[in-house]
Phi, psi and omega in degrees: 000132175280125182239135179223118174255122183246120182269119178157174177290129184299331178292338176265329183277318183305318180296345180273351182274153184289138179300138176056039185259004180230140176266343186212135174235125175228127183202164175226096184283172173305145188267358182059037180242017179078023179291140185273079173287165184294315183236337183272133178266112188265044187230024181291152171304147188303316179299319178295320179297316181294323177296319177299317180297319179295328180293310181287331178293326177296323177289324175300315179300320182298322184271357179276136170297161184297331179257022182280162174241145178236110178260116186247113178267129178213138179244177179230191172220158181304328180270355182219063190281346187275347187309307182302322182288321177296320181292314182292328175293322179298329183268343188234352186260165176101180183290324181234074182293148177291319186222165169255133176279109185268323177212153172237124179249153177244115175278107181270119181268329182212141181214147174243127180222196183232145176287168176304334179274359177094003181277132178286141173211153182247151178219147178106190184260119183248113180260109184289152174232153180257091185207144172259357183256328189240151172268167180294137179268108189249019180209162171226169180262149167231109181268128178263109184248140176222171181283330187239342181085002183230035181280124179295145178238157174261085189296325183285338180299330177253021187275183181226151179294154176288139175288314180259104188295340178297337180293337182298315180277331185289323186256124183295331184289349180288335183062022180079006182264139178273063181202126179239162177302136180290335183087192186254015171245116184248107177276107182227090175287150176247161187294133173285136182243156178268327183221113179297320181298318184272329187254325181211080187285056179209138187285347182242138182265134180215096188287138176304328182299328178295316180293323179301319178296321179296318179298313181296315184295321182294332166087014177271353178053225187287353177276358186297134172248108190255138176238136170232105183284354175229077190298322187061229180260020164092024179298321180292328177294320177298319179296318179299318179295317182294330181270357176056048182275174187294309184206155178223134174233127178236139179245133180208132183277341182264112183298325179298318178299322178297319179296321177296318180299318179298318180292323178292323182286325182225072183294151179295145178285167177299325179295318179296319179296321180297319179298319181293326187263355183290152185302323184292344179257002182269000000 
């Protein structure tokens, strides 16, 4: 896989990329919720933030092939619930919208359901809040944006096996395959960590599994050319590597995050670690 990490502001880097050179864009930009990133100040007035998003999104559109997909992950907070809706309207509304909203997915982080015996149980990552006004926010949005709204997807590539196998023969649309469309609710818990500084030195969580589903669903397989204009610590690069796609380009303004991404993508071997820790190298 060809990998390219570009250090800089995406508004300055994106214009240097070749037009229509990517089939897939998956990213999670700053949420404008006051998150403490290392170098980016996530506290702009909402109107200013939306204008900024439209600027970089226009450049994203320019570098997208005509049949490309753009998966945009954005979350909210209990006290600021309108952000995802304001952003998607900014990108899709008006006389000359940048994109067409083709699908809306819900990234479910935590869910409570019932066993076959009727017992309730919870699964996933549950982040408690101390509030008498709001319930816990256990999901984020993933908006699927395209230029035309009619881009074919490989729904089964991101699918799941049937629970009741009799449905495979009963329903003609299965084509005899034990795989159905996953739908637009994606339960993706992320790993609980003990130390953010040591294990995940970035204030926002973006699981590689989410990006993997986007790669599979878009359906270009190993020919995929993936762009992430907000690389962070490289979760999308890890997904690209696991899916063995053609190429990956990530843009990140924080050089430290890029170094973390490089280490995650190509971690030192046990032999390398032994060399570093051996007495003759101390």
